[in-house]
Structure formats: C-alpha cells, structure tokens
Residue frames relative to the residue before (quaternion, step in Angstrom):
aa qw qx qy qz dx dy dz
M 1.0000 0.0000 0.0000 0.0000 0.00 0.00 0.00
D 0.3293 -0.7475 0.5406 0.2013 3.63 -0.71 0.90
I 0.0412 -0.8057 0.5900 -0.0329 3.69 -0.43 1.16
R 0.3064 0.7639 -0.5055 0.2589 3.58 1.09 0.50
P 0.5277 -0.2066 -0.8233 0.0305 1.51 -2.00 1.49
H 0.4822 -0.6679 0.5180 0.2304 3.48 -1.22 0.96
L 0.2207 -0.6958 0.6463 0.2221 3.49 -1.23 0.45
A 0.1277 -0.8229 0.5524 -0.0364 3.41 -0.41 1.40
A 0.2578 -0.7264 0.6187 0.1523 3.51 -1.31 0.79
A 0.2735 -0.7165 0.6245 0.1476 3.48 -1.08 1.02
I 0.2011 -0.8083 0.5509 0.0519 3.61 -0.70 1.33
A 0.0302 -0.7451 0.6650 0.0427 3.46 -0.95 1.01
A 0.0582 0.8432 -0.5220 0.1149 3.50 -0.17 1.37
R 0.5916 -0.5839 0.4119 0.3734 3.48 -1.33 0.32
D 0.7854 0.0030 0.1188 0.6074 3.46 1.03 -1.03
S 0.7511 -0.3829 0.3118 0.4383 3.59 -1.32 -0.19
A 0.6745 0.5133 -0.2719 0.4557 3.51 0.95 -0.94
D 0.6019 0.5383 -0.2962 0.5101 3.48 1.12 -0.76
A 0.7102 0.4571 -0.2830 0.4545 3.53 0.77 -1.00
L 0.6577 0.4735 -0.3287 0.4850 3.64 0.99 -0.62
A 0.6271 0.5073 -0.3642 0.4655 3.63 1.03 -0.48
Q 0.6161 0.5383 -0.3289 0.4717 3.66 1.01 -0.72
T 0.6666 0.5276 -0.3040 0.4300 3.47 0.89 -0.95
E 0.5890 0.5651 -0.3139 0.4850 3.54 1.14 -0.97
S 0.6812 0.5558 -0.2677 0.3942 3.48 0.74 -0.98
I 0.7694 0.3329 -0.1311 0.5291 3.60 1.16 -0.85
A 0.4444 0.7517 -0.4265 0.2357 3.57 1.26 -0.14
S 0.6164 0.5774 -0.3514 0.4041 3.64 1.14 -0.38
F 0.8028 0.2117 -0.1581 0.5344 3.61 1.16 -0.36
A 0.6270 0.4090 -0.3947 0.5327 3.76 1.13 -0.03
S 0.3015 -0.7264 0.5935 0.1707 3.53 -1.41 0.39
L 0.7835 0.1557 -0.1124 0.5909 3.58 1.30 -0.09
V 0.1785 -0.7723 0.5996 0.1099 3.65 -1.07 0.60
E 0.1727 -0.7334 0.6420 0.1416 3.59 -1.05 0.64
Y 0.2237 -0.7477 0.6207 0.0751 3.71 -0.83 1.30
R 0.2207 -0.7705 0.5946 0.0646 3.45 -0.55 1.32
L 0.2104 -0.8258 0.5111 0.1122 3.61 0.12 1.29
D 0.6301 0.5562 -0.3244 0.4340 3.61 1.15 -0.71
L 0.6513 0.4972 -0.3038 0.4861 3.62 1.20 -0.34
M 0.6542 0.5537 -0.3018 0.4176 3.58 1.17 -0.28
S 0.4466 -0.6980 0.4729 0.2996 3.58 -0.89 0.73
S 0.7778 -0.0448 0.0224 0.6265 3.47 1.28 -0.37
F 0.0198 0.8114 -0.5841 0.0071 3.71 -1.00 0.58
D 0.3042 -0.7247 0.6040 0.1320 3.36 -1.41 0.59
L 0.2602 -0.8081 0.4903 0.1971 3.63 0.02 1.11
A 0.6187 0.5508 -0.3606 0.4287 3.63 0.92 -0.75
L 0.6710 0.5205 -0.2712 0.4530 3.54 0.95 -1.06
L 0.7053 0.4536 -0.2874 0.4628 3.50 0.81 -0.97
A 0.6394 0.4876 -0.3510 0.4798 3.64 0.96 -0.67
R 0.7306 0.4108 -0.2865 0.4640 3.73 0.79 -0.69
E 0.7837 0.4003 -0.1913 0.4347 3.76 0.87 -0.74
S 0.4566 0.7047 -0.4666 0.2778 3.67 1.17 -0.26
A 0.4334 -0.6883 0.5376 0.2222 3.49 -0.98 0.92
L 0.7755 0.2630 -0.1306 0.5589 3.67 1.22 -0.24
P 0.5819 -0.4683 0.4906 0.4489 3.60 -1.14 0.30
A 0.1026 -0.8456 0.5235 0.0200 3.65 -1.04 0.81
I 0.3446 -0.6450 0.6607 0.1690 3.47 -1.36 0.70
F 0.1279 -0.7749 0.6142 0.0775 3.58 -0.89 0.97
T 0.0424 -0.8275 0.5548 -0.0751 3.53 -0.56 1.26
C 0.0505 -0.7983 0.5995 -0.0270 3.61 -0.82 0.92
R 0.1151 -0.8919 0.4370 0.0162 3.53 0.81 1.34
P 0.2610 -0.7307 0.5916 0.2191 3.82 -0.72 0.73
P 0.6576 -0.5419 0.3346 0.4025 3.58 -1.18 0.31
H 0.6140 0.5847 -0.3512 0.3972 3.63 1.06 -0.59
Q 0.7060 0.3658 -0.1859 0.5773 3.48 1.57 -0.32
G 0.6726 -0.5679 0.2654 0.3933 3.48 1.21 0.49
G 0.5361 0.6345 -0.3406 0.4405 3.46 1.41 0.39
L 0.4523 -0.7135 0.4642 0.2660 3.66 -1.29 0.02
F 0.4210 0.7033 -0.4908 0.2952 3.56 1.23 0.04
K 0.2281 -0.8117 0.5329 0.0718 3.49 -0.74 1.17
G 0.5438 0.6030 -0.4434 0.3796 3.65 1.15 -0.03
S 0.7297 -0.4296 0.3646 0.3874 3.48 -1.54 -0.12
A 0.6329 -0.4916 0.4225 0.4234 3.46 -1.32 0.05
D 0.6153 0.5142 -0.3574 0.4788 3.68 1.01 -0.62
E 0.6370 0.5202 -0.3427 0.4541 3.59 0.93 -0.75
R 0.6554 0.5404 -0.3041 0.4312 3.52 1.02 -0.81
K 0.6381 0.5261 -0.2771 0.4892 3.39 1.17 -1.01
A 0.6287 0.5291 -0.3225 0.4699 3.60 0.89 -0.80
I 0.6898 0.4586 -0.3315 0.4515 3.66 0.73 -0.80
L 0.6928 0.4663 -0.3303 0.4398 3.62 0.97 -0.82
A 0.6223 0.5726 -0.3186 0.4281 3.38 1.13 -0.70
Q 0.6082 0.5135 -0.3296 0.5077 3.52 1.17 -0.51
A 0.6222 0.5522 -0.3495 0.4311 3.41 0.99 -0.82
I 0.5762 0.5811 -0.3131 0.4818 3.61 1.15 -0.84
E 0.7038 0.5157 -0.2676 0.4087 3.56 0.84 -1.01
F 0.6581 0.4894 -0.2437 0.5177 3.39 1.46 -0.66
G 0.5691 -0.6821 0.3559 0.2900 3.55 1.27 0.16
V 0.2511 0.8157 -0.4853 0.1901 3.51 1.21 0.39
D 0.5902 -0.5854 0.4318 0.3501 3.65 -1.18 0.48
F 0.8050 -0.0438 0.0828 0.5858 3.61 0.69 -0.89
I 0.0849 -0.7133 0.6838 0.1282 3.44 -1.35 0.36
D 0.3128 -0.7306 0.5929 0.1297 3.68 -1.19 0.75
V 0.1230 0.8217 -0.5522 0.0683 3.61 -0.52 0.90
E 0.4947 -0.6590 0.5024 0.2621 3.58 -1.22 0.51
E 0.6984 -0.5123 0.3205 0.3836 3.59 -1.24 0.37
D 0.6027 0.5917 -0.3727 0.3845 3.60 1.00 -0.66
I 0.7958 0.2737 -0.1440 0.5206 3.57 1.06 -0.75
L 0.3483 0.8097 -0.4254 0.2055 3.52 1.43 -0.08
A 0.6948 0.4484 -0.2948 0.4789 3.72 0.76 -1.18
D 0.6644 0.4737 -0.3827 0.4332 3.71 0.76 -0.79
I 0.6976 0.4553 -0.3322 0.4424 3.67 0.79 -0.76
A 0.5787 0.5848 -0.3426 0.4535 3.58 1.11 -0.79
S 0.7180 0.4676 -0.2880 0.4277 3.69 0.92 -0.63
L 0.5865 0.5829 -0.4016 0.3937 3.51 1.21 -0.05
P 0.5693 -0.5431 0.4656 0.4052 3.67 -1.10 0.40
R 0.1044 -0.8535 0.5085 0.0458 3.64 -0.48 0.97
G 0.3334 -0.7610 0.5237 0.1882 3.61 1.07 0.08
K 0.8421 -0.2026 0.1122 0.4870 3.73 -0.74 -0.78
T 0.4865 0.7044 -0.3669 0.3641 3.51 1.50 -0.35
R 0.2064 -0.7623 0.6058 0.0969 3.59 -0.81 1.05
L 0.2685 -0.7939 0.5236 0.1535 3.53 -0.89 0.85
I 0.0949 -0.7743 0.6247 0.0353 3.51 -0.82 1.14
A 0.2234 -0.7696 0.5912 0.0904 3.51 -0.80 1.35
S 0.2144 -0.8183 0.5306 0.0533 3.60 -0.82 1.02
H 0.0062 -0.7470 0.6644 0.0210 3.70 -1.04 0.56
H 0.0322 -0.8098 0.5856 -0.0150 3.66 -0.70 1.12
D 0.0524 -0.7570 0.6468 0.0767 3.47 -1.08 0.74
F 0.2111 -0.8322 0.5006 0.1108 3.62 -0.26 1.20
Q 0.7179 0.4878 -0.2689 0.4176 3.60 1.13 -0.17
S 0.7911 0.0251 0.0194 0.6108 3.45 1.31 -0.65
M 0.5368 -0.5675 0.4439 0.4390 3.58 -1.19 -0.43
P 0.5901 -0.5970 0.4036 0.3639 3.52 -1.09 0.96
G 0.4567 -0.7271 0.4405 0.2623 3.62 -0.95 0.80
D 0.7978 0.1751 -0.1074 0.5669 3.57 1.14 -0.44
W 0.1400 -0.8440 0.5057 0.1107 3.57 0.29 1.11
V 0.6301 0.5163 -0.3387 0.4708 3.65 1.03 -0.77
G 0.6670 0.4882 -0.3415 0.4474 3.64 0.70 -1.01
I 0.6504 0.5154 -0.3243 0.4540 3.70 0.71 -1.01
G 0.6819 0.5144 -0.2782 0.4393 3.57 0.88 -1.09
N 0.6989 0.4812 -0.2751 0.4520 3.44 0.89 -0.85
R 0.6247 0.5634 -0.3200 0.4358 3.52 1.16 -0.68
L 0.6499 0.5150 -0.2664 0.4913 3.52 1.18 -1.00
R 0.6379 0.5319 -0.3055 0.4656 3.52 0.96 -0.92
D 0.6741 0.5371 -0.2750 0.4261 3.62 0.96 -0.97
Q 0.6844 0.4603 -0.2459 0.5091 3.52 1.32 -0.56
G 0.7664 -0.4301 0.2213 0.4227 3.57 1.08 0.48
A 0.5109 0.6600 -0.4630 0.2983 3.70 1.08 -0.07
D 0.3607 -0.7002 0.5617 0.2532 3.53 -1.08 0.62
I 0.7738 0.0965 -0.0505 0.6240 3.57 1.20 -0.62
V 0.2027 -0.8020 0.5456 0.1344 3.57 -0.85 0.79
K 0.1670 -0.7989 0.5740 0.0660 3.61 -0.88 0.90
L 0.0040 0.7951 -0.6061 0.0196 3.66 -0.55 1.11
V 0.0161 -0.7847 0.6175 -0.0527 3.52 -0.89 1.05
G 0.0133 -0.7496 0.6616 -0.0177 3.58 -1.10 0.96
F 0.4503 -0.6467 0.5480 0.2807 3.49 -1.35 0.11
A 0.3200 -0.7521 0.5554 0.1530 3.57 -0.74 1.21
A 0.2860 -0.7467 0.5836 0.1415 3.46 -0.95 1.21
N 0.7963 0.0242 -0.0342 0.6034 3.60 1.09 -0.47
A 0.7368 -0.4147 0.3154 0.4309 3.66 -1.25 -0.01
E 0.6294 0.5733 -0.3312 0.4068 3.57 1.04 -0.54
D 0.5961 0.5946 -0.3364 0.4218 3.56 1.24 -0.55
V 0.4112 0.6872 -0.4656 0.3766 3.67 1.30 0.21
L 0.6220 0.6206 -0.3306 0.3446 3.52 1.16 -0.82
P 0.6867 0.5219 -0.3424 0.3726 3.69 0.60 -0.93
P 0.6958 0.4283 -0.3329 0.4708 3.70 0.77 -0.73
I 0.6030 0.5458 -0.3392 0.4727 3.67 1.11 -0.66
A 0.6808 0.5038 -0.2836 0.4498 3.58 0.89 -0.99
W 0.6442 0.5333 -0.2898 0.4655 3.56 1.13 -0.91
L 0.6145 0.5538 -0.3077 0.4702 3.53 1.11 -0.86
A 0.6702 0.5438 -0.2778 0.4218 3.40 0.88 -1.09
G 0.7311 0.4784 -0.2293 0.4290 3.49 0.99 -0.70
L 0.5156 0.6683 -0.3736 0.3846 3.58 1.49 -0.18
D 0.2092 -0.7183 0.6451 0.1551 3.51 -1.24 0.50
T 0.7038 0.2796 -0.2432 0.6061 3.68 1.26 0.23
P 0.6312 -0.5983 0.3357 0.3619 3.62 -1.05 0.57
G 0.0342 -0.8034 0.5936 -0.0332 3.47 -0.94 0.82
I 0.2581 -0.7448 0.5870 0.1849 3.56 -1.34 0.10
G 0.0129 0.8200 -0.5663 0.0818 3.60 -0.47 1.28
I 0.0633 0.8059 -0.5784 0.1092 3.58 -0.60 1.14
A 0.1967 -0.7143 0.6555 0.1464 3.43 -1.38 0.59
M 0.2872 -0.7575 0.5619 0.1674 3.59 -0.52 1.01
G 0.6611 0.4376 -0.4295 0.4324 3.45 -1.57 0.50
A 0.7708 -0.4003 0.3419 0.3587 3.30 -1.68 0.30
G 0.6895 0.5067 -0.2606 0.4472 3.57 1.02 -1.11
G 0.7503 0.4586 -0.2140 0.4254 3.52 1.16 -0.54
V 0.3503 0.7673 -0.4802 0.2407 3.55 1.43 0.02
A 0.5982 0.5876 -0.3859 0.3847 3.61 0.93 -0.77
T 0.5997 0.5790 -0.3618 0.4174 3.71 1.08 -0.57
R 0.6444 0.4746 -0.3362 0.4964 3.59 1.12 -0.68
L 0.6851 0.4531 -0.3237 0.4696 3.70 0.92 -0.56
L 0.6736 0.5064 -0.3133 0.4378 3.63 0.80 -0.89
A 0.5016 0.6473 -0.4251 0.3857 3.65 1.16 -0.54
A 0.5877 0.6008 -0.3623 0.4030 3.65 1.05 -0.75
R 0.7321 0.4274 -0.2182 0.4834 3.58 1.21 -0.66
M 0.6232 0.5829 -0.3003 0.4263 3.59 1.35 -0.09
P 0.3480 -0.7708 0.4817 0.2297 3.62 -0.16 1.13
Q 0.6179 0.5522 -0.3172 0.4612 3.60 1.26 -0.60
A 0.6311 0.5853 -0.3538 0.3660 3.59 0.99 -0.65
F 0.3483 -0.7467 0.5301 0.2005 3.56 -0.76 0.95
L 0.7765 -0.1362 0.0752 0.6106 3.65 0.90 -0.66
S 0.2266 -0.6598 0.6793 0.2278 3.34 -1.71 -0.05
F 0.3346 -0.7568 0.5308 0.1832 3.59 -1.04 0.70
G 0.0097 -0.7193 0.6944 0.0175 3.47 -1.42 0.76
S 0.4938 -0.6170 0.4811 0.3796 3.54 -1.20 -0.01
A 0.6091 -0.5350 0.4549 0.3685 3.43 -1.42 0.35
S 0.7870 0.1618 -0.0254 0.5948 3.58 1.20 -0.68
G 0.7013 -0.3932 0.3159 0.5038 3.61 -1.08 -0.15
D 0.7628 0.3768 -0.2712 0.4501 3.66 0.85 -0.43
G 0.2361 -0.8418 0.4785 0.0811 3.53 -0.30 1.33
T 0.5096 -0.6497 0.4741 0.3057 3.49 -1.31 0.18
A 0.7220 0.2449 -0.1770 0.6224 3.56 1.31 0.22
P 0.6252 -0.5603 0.4179 0.3473 3.67 -1.16 0.63
G 0.8052 0.2236 -0.1953 0.5133 3.54 -0.96 0.86
Q 0.4192 0.6592 -0.5374 0.3178 3.83 0.83 0.27
V 0.2119 -0.6781 0.6945 0.1137 3.33 -1.30 0.77
S 0.5236 -0.6238 0.4245 0.3957 3.70 -1.06 0.51
V 0.6068 -0.5323 0.4389 0.3947 3.56 -1.29 0.43
E 0.6365 0.5216 -0.3798 0.4226 3.66 0.95 -0.70
E 0.6423 0.5092 -0.3292 0.4688 3.65 0.95 -0.80
L 0.6735 0.5029 -0.3231 0.4349 3.55 0.89 -1.00
H 0.6751 0.4534 -0.3036 0.4965 3.62 1.11 -0.60
R 0.7850 0.3832 -0.2079 0.4401 3.57 0.42 -1.19
L 0.7889 0.3727 -0.1926 0.4490 3.62 0.78 -0.82
Y 0.7127 0.4224 -0.1980 0.5239 3.50 0.95 -1.14
G 0.2132 -0.7955 0.5154 0.2370 3.55 1.07 -0.81
F 0.0290 -0.8521 0.5216 -0.0323 3.47 0.73 1.29
H 0.6770 0.5068 -0.2886 0.4489 3.55 0.98 -0.97
A 0.6274 0.5766 -0.3000 0.4288 3.41 1.11 -0.98
A 0.6225 0.5446 -0.2745 0.4905 3.49 1.16 -1.11
A 0.6973 0.5029 -0.2878 0.4220 3.62 0.83 -0.89
Q 0.7659 0.3819 -0.1939 0.4796 3.48 1.04 -0.62
A 0.4792 0.7011 -0.4150 0.3265 3.57 1.38 -0.13
A 0.4318 -0.6831 0.5202 0.2763 3.51 -1.02 0.79
R 0.7709 0.1084 -0.0534 0.6254 3.48 1.39 -0.78
C 0.0434 -0.8201 0.5705 -0.0100 3.55 -0.69 1.05
F 0.0699 -0.7819 0.6156 0.0696 3.44 -0.99 0.92
A 0.2794 -0.7889 0.5248 0.1552 3.64 -1.22 0.55
A 0.2865 -0.7272 0.6093 0.1338 3.47 -1.30 0.81
L 0.1702 -0.7651 0.5977 0.1687 3.68 -0.43 0.86
T 0.0081 -0.8349 0.5471 -0.0594 3.60 -0.60 1.05
P 0.4642 -0.6029 0.5304 0.3738 3.59 -1.19 0.25
W 0.5347 -0.5521 0.5171 0.3766 3.35 -1.56 -0.14
P 0.5760 -0.2391 -0.7741 0.1089 1.84 -1.64 1.78
V 0.5911 -0.5843 0.3870 0.3992 3.57 -1.09 0.48
P 0.3984 -0.7071 0.5251 0.2559 3.65 -0.82 0.97
W 0.1672 -0.8617 0.4593 0.1366 3.64 0.24 1.07
Q 0.5686 0.5830 -0.3759 0.4420 3.51 1.24 -0.49
A 0.6705 0.4667 -0.3153 0.4830 3.55 0.85 -0.81
I 0.6605 0.5135 -0.3424 0.4276 3.55 0.90 -0.74
E 0.6676 0.4822 -0.3075 0.4767 3.60 1.04 -0.81
S 0.6019 0.5164 -0.3977 0.4614 3.71 1.00 -0.40
L 0.6301 0.5174 -0.3273 0.4776 3.57 0.96 -0.79
R 0.6753 0.5153 -0.3182 0.4209 3.56 0.91 -0.90
V 0.6538 0.5328 -0.2836 0.4563 3.50 1.01 -0.96
T 0.6455 0.4989 -0.3164 0.4840 3.60 1.10 -0.60
L 0.5803 0.5854 -0.3251 0.4635 3.53 1.03 -0.89
H 0.7436 0.4532 -0.2139 0.4427 3.57 0.69 -1.19
S 0.6466 0.5117 -0.2880 0.4870 3.51 1.09 -0.83
T 0.6793 0.4707 -0.3363 0.4516 3.68 1.02 -0.67
F 0.6883 0.4567 -0.2856 0.4859 3.55 1.09 -0.67
A 0.1840 -0.8399 0.4936 0.1307 3.67 1.41 -0.38
G 0.7168 -0.4871 0.2646 0.4230 3.57 0.99 1.04
D 0.4818 0.6845 -0.4226 0.3474 3.64 1.23 0.08
E 0.7850 0.0983 -0.0503 0.6096 3.60 1.08 -0.67
N 0.4344 -0.6650 0.5305 0.2960 3.63 -1.09 0.66
V 0.0314 0.8056 -0.5854 0.0855 3.67 -0.58 1.31
W 0.0165 -0.7866 0.6161 0.0385 3.52 -1.22 0.24
L 0.2658 -0.6935 0.6462 0.1754 3.44 -1.46 0.59
L 0.1643 -0.7959 0.5817 0.0343 3.59 -0.63 1.11
P 0.2777 -0.7668 0.5589 0.1499 3.69 -0.56 0.97
I 0.1190 -0.7928 0.5975 0.0180 3.65 -0.69 1.08
P 0.2226 -0.7491 0.6066 0.1458 3.78 -0.26 1.17
T 0.2467 0.7044 -0.6330 0.2056 3.58 -0.92 1.12
S 0.4444 -0.6715 0.5220 0.2813 3.49 -1.33 0.47
S 0.8092 0.1103 -0.0613 0.5738 3.64 1.06 -0.52
F 0.3161 -0.7024 0.6153 0.1679 3.52 -1.44 0.26
G 0.1603 0.7902 -0.5785 0.1233 3.65 -0.45 1.21
I 0.7610 -0.3827 0.2516 0.4594 3.48 -1.30 -0.13
G 0.5712 0.6087 -0.3698 0.4080 3.62 1.07 -0.61
I 0.7165 0.4188 -0.2324 0.5072 3.55 0.88 -1.13
L 0.5381 0.5672 -0.3830 0.4919 3.65 1.06 -0.65
Q 0.7076 0.4644 -0.2769 0.4549 3.77 0.55 -1.01
A 0.6341 0.5313 -0.3210 0.4611 3.52 1.04 -0.94
L 0.6645 0.5236 -0.2889 0.4480 3.59 0.90 -1.12
Q 0.6149 0.5166 -0.3108 0.5084 3.71 1.10 -0.79
L 0.6772 0.4849 -0.3117 0.4572 3.66 0.72 -0.92
A 0.7235 0.4340 -0.2482 0.4760 3.60 1.15 -0.72
R 0.5226 -0.6872 0.3864 0.3247 3.55 1.29 0.34
I 0.2919 0.7396 -0.5191 0.3135 3.41 0.96 0.92
D 0.3543 -0.8012 0.4479 0.1785 3.61 -0.71 1.15
G 0.7967 -0.0574 0.0782 0.5966 3.45 1.02 -0.80
V 0.1659 -0.8193 0.5447 0.0667 3.59 -1.19 0.54
V 0.1206 -0.7661 0.6229 0.1030 3.49 -0.96 0.66
R 0.2406 -0.7531 0.5978 0.1330 3.63 -1.20 0.73
L 0.2421 -0.7993 0.5312 0.1425 3.42 -0.65 1.19
P 0.6852 -0.4746 0.3347 0.4396 3.65 -1.16 0.29
G 0.7123 0.3600 -0.3588 0.4841 3.57 -0.96 0.98
V 0.6441 0.4524 -0.3326 0.5195 3.68 1.18 0.00
V 0.2943 -0.7952 0.5184 0.1109 3.59 -0.43 1.36
P 0.2668 -0.7699 0.5534 0.1726 3.66 -0.67 0.98
D 0.4177 -0.6836 0.5464 0.2441 3.61 -1.10 0.76
P 0.4278 -0.7103 0.4699 0.3029 3.63 -0.80 0.96
D 0.5182 0.6597 -0.3799 0.3898 3.57 1.22 -0.07
L 0.4689 0.6623 -0.4415 0.3828 3.51 1.36 -0.36
A 0.5274 0.6435 -0.4021 0.3822 3.65 1.05 -0.66
E 0.6299 0.5543 -0.3393 0.4252 3.66 1.00 -0.80
S 0.7143 0.4146 -0.2512 0.5048 3.59 1.21 -0.54
G 0.6015 -0.6068 0.3124 0.4152 3.53 1.21 0.21
L 0.5469 0.5874 -0.4162 0.4274 3.52 1.22 0.45
D 0.4256 -0.6591 0.5752 0.2315 3.55 -1.24 0.71
P 0.2954 -0.8200 0.4620 0.1642 3.63 -0.23 1.15
T 0.6495 0.4661 -0.3559 0.4839 3.61 1.36 -0.03
A 0.5409 0.5635 -0.4573 0.4251 3.59 1.18 0.26
S 0.5646 -0.6428 0.4736 0.2092 3.34 -1.55 0.40
A 0.8174 0.0384 0.0119 0.5746 3.57 1.16 -0.62
W 0.1247 -0.8023 0.5837 -0.0096 3.48 -1.11 0.69
R 0.3266 -0.6215 0.6578 0.2729 3.51 -1.39 0.42
I 0.0784 -0.8191 0.5678 0.0227 3.61 -0.85 0.95
C 0.6027 0.4597 -0.4563 0.4661 3.59 0.98 0.38
G 0.7906 0.2605 -0.2128 0.5116 3.48 -1.05 0.73
T 0.7824 -0.2313 0.1849 0.5478 3.56 -0.80 -0.97
L 0.4719 -0.7058 0.4759 0.2297 3.45 -0.86 1.13
R 0.1041 0.7935 -0.5989 0.0283 3.57 -0.98 0.73
S 0.1074 -0.8387 0.5336 -0.0180 3.63 -0.70 0.95
N 0.4398 0.7435 -0.4235 0.2728 3.62 0.70 0.80
F 0.5803 0.5641 -0.4058 0.4247 3.56 1.22 0.48
A 0.1984 -0.8679 0.4548 0.0213 3.40 -0.60 1.22
D 0.7078 0.4627 -0.2099 0.4907 3.61 1.36 -0.48
H 0.1621 -0.8242 0.5385 0.0662 3.44 -0.20 1.38
T 0.5960 0.6102 -0.3318 0.4029 3.70 1.32 -0.36
A 0.7308 0.3937 -0.2632 0.4916 3.72 1.18 0.00
P 0.2973 -0.8341 0.4451 0.1331 3.34 0.26 1.58
D 0.6408 0.5229 -0.3340 0.4521 3.75 0.95 -0.64
A 0.6779 0.4697 -0.3043 0.4767 3.58 0.94 -0.75
L 0.6035 0.5912 -0.3093 0.4366 3.51 1.13 -0.85
V 0.7122 0.4342 -0.2556 0.4888 3.46 0.76 -1.04
A 0.5976 0.5304 -0.3740 0.4707 3.69 0.99 -0.55
F 0.6710 0.4948 -0.3065 0.4593 3.52 1.00 -0.86
W 0.6055 0.5532 -0.3286 0.4684 3.59 1.02 -0.67
L 0.7383 0.4034 -0.2000 0.5022 3.53 1.05 -0.99
N 0.4729 -0.6896 0.4370 0.3313 3.57 1.23 0.34
Q 0.5056 0.6610 -0.4379 0.3402 3.53 0.82 0.93
D 0.4463 0.7073 -0.4326 0.3367 3.48 1.45 0.23
C-alpha cells in the first residue's frame, strides 16, 4: 500500500540497540525511520537491517553535508555498499559518491541523493535536482536553511513541479511549514520529524507531535484542508475549537482538517506555498504579522481570514468566532 507522503523519524542514537529501541517507540505513528550512522558511536548494519520495526533509510553523513562521519569517502561508500548487500529499503548518499553507489547492483534498495545548504536556500532547486537525478538517484532530497518565513516557498514550489517523488525541506524555525505542508503535496515522498524533542536538524518537530497535535496524516488524507497561521507556541485550545467547528459543520460528510502553521509573518511566499499545497482557506491568529504586499495578490492585509482556492476573497475580520469563520470558508456568509 502506498502511504506517501511518509512521516519519517530521524534517529540520533548511541548505538544499534538504542536506535532499534527508539524506532520501536515511534512505530505506531511513523512509517519510515532514518538511521544516522554517522551519529552513532558504533553500529551493526546486519542487526539494524534485520530488526528495524519500520522500513529504514541508512545515512552516513560527512561533515561537508552536516554530518559527523570522520572517515574517507571510500569508507563511506563501503558502509553503504554493505547496507545494500543486507537488503535495506533505502540509502541516502551525497553527490560526491552518488555515481559510484548508483553503479552498484541495488536489488530492492532505493537510492536517495541529498544536497544540504545549512547557511541559506539553494539558488537553483530545479537544476540541482535534475543533476542528482541524472546521476542515478531514485529520489532527490534538497534541503536549505530558511532565513525567514517566506523561504517556505522554494521547496514547496520545487515539489509541485516534480513528476517523480522528492523531498524538499527548509530547515530552521522559518521553515517548519515545509515539514507540515509536505502532507498536502502528492509529489512529496516524506516529511521528517525527530524521534524525540531533540532533532537531527534545525527546526525539526517530533514525529509524535506531527502526528498527534498537527495531524500530519489527517492533513494528508483530507479532501479539504484549512490552515491556521499561529505564533509560537501554538495556541492548541484555539486550534481545537476551530477543528470541532469544522467537523460539526461537515457532519462527517466530507473529510476535512485544520492544519496549524507556526510562523511569525504572512506574506506572498507563504500564500503561494499554501495554494500549491491545496489549502482551501487560511486564518491568521494574533501574533502573526501580515505583509502589506498581500494586497498585490488580492488579499486585504488587515483581514484575519481568507479563502485562497479559486477566486481570492479577503473580507473576514473576526478570527474569534469559529462558526462564522467556517461559514465564510464554505462561502456561506
């Protein structure tokens, strides 16, 4: 069964036993796990491949791509080649060894090619992605660092243009929306969270929170999805009130969901990302600053909620009345 986009947990463990225990603890809400071999003091590939409670990505990240593996490129290649021999589901490699790994017989193992920029956003998402794909990648993973909330757009726009599965992420607090909106992108292969509160990349949220609080799987399956732009921390009581109203209004006739998007501001970049992610309507909670340039896209920056699918309309001002807000979203006002 294809359950894409997957909700994947990135595991930072001491050793193989610790990694397997962490995987067991999140197996009820994650569908993939990434074993960061470079973060382990020791590891047993055969044990991890045989005993993992979830399908697994095996990664051995070097320092130039944000990892801690201190060995040579040849040593890295040998580790990943051995993982292939053990029949693992996925391996994640960087461009410096991509062609060599792609030339190996891989059996059932699928090859993820990664490019990370920990300082800024990549300048040419399409060009980098095509280059990695041309060198033999089955799945391309591109990651940048979000300097601000508007940087959520490049990875979402790149994903929207793909005709094969990809992974597009903006790290940092400004990029959290990319991890959430991936649920709404048919082209997204996965979104990453951490196995615990401490992630392996800036801006990660735990997979338990992504599943239980944000409703990643519910958002992925929803026929209609609405977004609430919220400050940190997310005001969960207000979110739950809106969710209850949504579900009571639809009375079970349609699968709907409200997805919280933590952000400091609301500008054209976030608007376009929401539209690409098939979000029907959006509400801006207090603490999220609107960009006056929203007016260029037909939105009134002084409003609190908008319908953003089809014809844009921006005349709803009261975010505190859930019944009226839902009626507005459903064009019943």
